[in-house]
N, C-alpha and C positions, 0 to 999 in steps of 0.2 A: 503495500500498501503505498501513497508517498499521500504528501500535501499537502492540498493546495488553496491558492488564497483567493481572493476576487478584490485585492488590494489597488491594484491600477486599478481596475479601473471605479471603486468606488471614490480612489484621491483625483482623476478627472475629474465626476460627475459633479466633483466639488469642487472646480475648475481650482489646483493645486495645483502645485508644480512638484517636481521629488523635493527641490532643495527646502522649501517650506512646508513640508508635508514631515520632515526629517529636522524639521526645527523644531514641529510638532508636540512630537515625538520622545527627544532628542538624539537622535545618530545622525548618519553623516547619510548625503546621498549616492554616496559605496553600499551603504547597508537599504537601502529604502530601493533601489537600482538592481542587488541580489534578490532582494523579497519578492521584484514586483513577474524576474528570470524562474525563482520559484528552486532558485540553487542555495537555498538560506532561507535558513527554519528557525523562524523567533523562538525567544529564549517564555516561558511561560509570560513571565515579566511583559517583557514585550507583547508581545500575543493581547495581551487585557489592554495595558496601552492603550493602542492599535484598537480596541472597540471602546475603549473613552470618548477616544476622536474622536470615529463614527458614530458611535451611539449605537450601538447595533450589540445583539451578540455572539457571540465567537464565531457557534454555528453558523450563524451567517455572513462570516469575515472564509473562513477558514472548514474544509474541506477534508476527508480523504477520501481518492479517487481508485480505483485496483489501477495496477501498473499492468502495461499491457506487455504478453512476452516477444 
């Protein structure tokens, strides 16, 4: 299974740049890039900060996806 997220689409729909969003949650722009590409899995603390900014439950932002073989 793979952890997938909707961070990019939610960030874009709010009109925030990667830099603005990074500042909101206290990380670097590079962390946001990696998160949006799916190459970085956030810690629980960071995931909770993200849910707070988007004002959504964690399940609506992060979800498990079956990996194709």
